[in-house]
VMD Tcl script that draws the C-alpha trace (Angstrom):
set ca {
  {8.08 52.54 28.17}
  {5.48 49.94 27.30}
  {5.87 46.22 27.11}
  {5.25 44.03 24.11}
  {1.71 43.43 22.94}
  {0.45 39.88 23.03}
  {-1.44 38.45 20.09}
  {-4.94 37.13 20.83}
  {-3.93 33.50 20.24}
  {-1.09 33.91 22.75}
  {-3.48 35.49 25.24}
  {-5.89 32.55 25.00}
  {-2.98 30.13 25.44}
  {-1.80 31.93 28.58}
  {-5.33 32.04 29.99}
  {-5.60 28.27 29.52}
  {-2.23 27.72 31.20}
  {-3.40 29.73 34.20}
  {-6.65 27.73 34.34}
  {-4.67 24.48 34.41}
  {-2.31 25.69 37.12}
  {-5.20 27.00 39.19}
  {-7.03 23.71 38.73}
  {-4.00 21.89 40.12}
  {-4.36 23.87 43.34}
  {-2.02 26.81 42.70}
  {-3.37 30.22 43.77}
  {-4.24 32.54 40.87}
  {-1.60 35.07 41.92}
  {1.15 32.45 41.74}
  {-0.14 31.00 38.45}
  {-0.23 34.44 36.85}
  {3.30 35.17 38.03}
  {4.55 31.83 36.68}
  {3.07 32.51 33.23}
  {4.74 35.92 33.22}
  {1.93 38.47 33.24}
  {0.40 40.79 35.81}
  {-2.83 40.11 37.66}
  {-4.35 43.21 36.08}
  {-3.62 41.87 32.59}
  {-5.01 38.46 33.56}
  {-8.36 39.82 34.71}
  {-8.62 42.20 31.74}
  {-7.85 39.40 29.28}
  {-10.22 37.02 31.04}
  {-13.03 39.55 30.73}
  {-12.27 40.12 27.04}
  {-11.19 36.66 25.82}
  {-12.43 34.30 28.53}
  {-13.98 31.11 27.19}
  {-12.91 31.67 23.58}
  {-11.41 28.91 21.51}
  {-9.00 29.38 18.61}
  {-11.79 29.02 16.05}
  {-13.78 31.76 17.77}
  {-10.70 34.00 17.72}
  {-10.34 33.41 13.99}
  {-13.95 34.41 13.47}
  {-13.54 37.51 15.64}
  {-10.50 38.56 13.63}
  {-12.39 38.05 10.36}
  {-15.25 40.22 11.61}
  {-12.86 43.02 12.54}
}
mol new
graphics top color blue
foreach p $ca { graphics top sphere $p radius 0.5 }
foreach p [lrange $ca 0 end-1] q [lrange $ca 1 end] { graphics top cylinder $p $q radius 0.2 }
display resetview
C-alpha cells in the first residue's frame, strides 16, 4: 500500500525546512525524520526539485 503523493509546492517547502534545520546544526537524518519523510525521498526530491523556487515550479507546471 502506497503513501500519499506530495505536491511539488509541498516538496519544495519540506526541502527548505530540512535546509533550515540542517543549517541550525541538526544532522540531515534527524531533520528528515522531523519533517516526516524518508531519507530516500529527501535525496530523490533534492535531485529533482533542489534549488527551485515557487515561481520556477509554476513555470515547470505550465510547460508540462
